[in-house]
C-alpha positions in Angstrom: 59.5 -12.6 0.9 59.3 -12.7 -2.8 62.0 -13.4 -5.4 61.2 -10.1 -7.2 61.9 -8.1 -4.1 65.4 -6.6 -3.7 67.8 -9.4 -2.9 69.2 -9.3 0.6 71.7 -11.1 2.8 69.7 -13.6 4.8 71.6 -13.0 8.1 72.1 -9.2 8.0 69.1 -8.1 6.0 71.4 -5.9 4.0 70.2 -5.4 0.4 72.5 -6.2 -2.4 73.3 -3.3 -4.8 74.3 -2.5 -8.3 74.8 -5.2 -10.9 74.5 -7.9 -8.2 70.7 -7.1 -7.9 70.3 -7.9 -11.6 72.5 -11.1 -11.3 70.4 -12.4 -8.4 67.1 -11.5 -10.0 68.2 -13.3 -13.1 69.2 -16.4 -11.1 66.0 -16.4 -9.1 64.0 -16.3 -12.3 66.1 -18.9 -14.2 66.0 -21.4 -11.3 62.4 -20.6 -10.1 63.7 -19.7 -6.6 61.0 -18.6 -4.2 63.2 -16.5 -1.9 65.0 -13.1 -2.2 67.4 -14.1 0.6 71.0 -15.3 0.0 74.0 -16.6 1.9 77.7 -17.1 1.3 79.1 -20.6 1.7 80.7 -19.6 5.0 77.4 -18.2 6.3 75.6 -21.3 5.3 78.1 -23.6 7.1 78.0 -21.4 10.2 74.2 -21.6 10.2 74.4 -25.4 10.1 72.9 -25.8 6.6 74.0 -27.5 3.4 73.4 -26.9 -0.3 70.9 -29.2 -1.8 72.7 -31.6 -4.2 72.9 -30.2 -7.7 72.2 -26.6 -6.7 74.8 -24.0 -7.9 75.8 -20.7 -6.3 75.7 -17.4 -8.1 78.9 -15.4 -8.6 78.6 -11.7 -7.6 81.0 -8.8 -7.9 82.5 -7.1 -4.9 84.3 -3.8 -5.1 86.0 -3.5 -1.7 88.9 -2.5 -1.7 89.5 -3.9 -5.2 87.4 -5.9 -7.6 86.8 -9.4 -6.4 84.2 -12.1 -6.8 82.1 -14.0 -4.2 79.6 -16.8 -4.5 76.2 -16.8 -2.8 73.4 -19.4 -2.6 69.7 -18.8 -2.3 67.9 -20.1 0.9 65.6 -22.1 -1.4 68.7 -24.1 -2.5 69.6 -25.1 1.0 68.5 -27.6 3.6 69.1 -28.1 7.3 68.8 -24.4 8.2 67.3 -23.1 11.4 63.7 -22.1 11.3 64.6 -18.4 11.3 66.3 -18.8 8.0 63.7 -21.0 6.2 62.4 -19.4 3.0 
């Protein structure tokens, strides 16, 4: 796992696409994140993890069925996750 790899959803393994790839690469570089795997807030809560205090999510664009926004957080910005989700 490397931050320059195509960003993917940590639970499904599905790669992000389009402008979201660029947004996530930019965030990984800006915040020196060592993982290319990301979760939504709901996913993070369901996995039993929490965001490390002071860490901020990245806002992405979603096009289904209309334009909307969603926020994701990098695994390197989380704590308390199961071993399978550790960066």
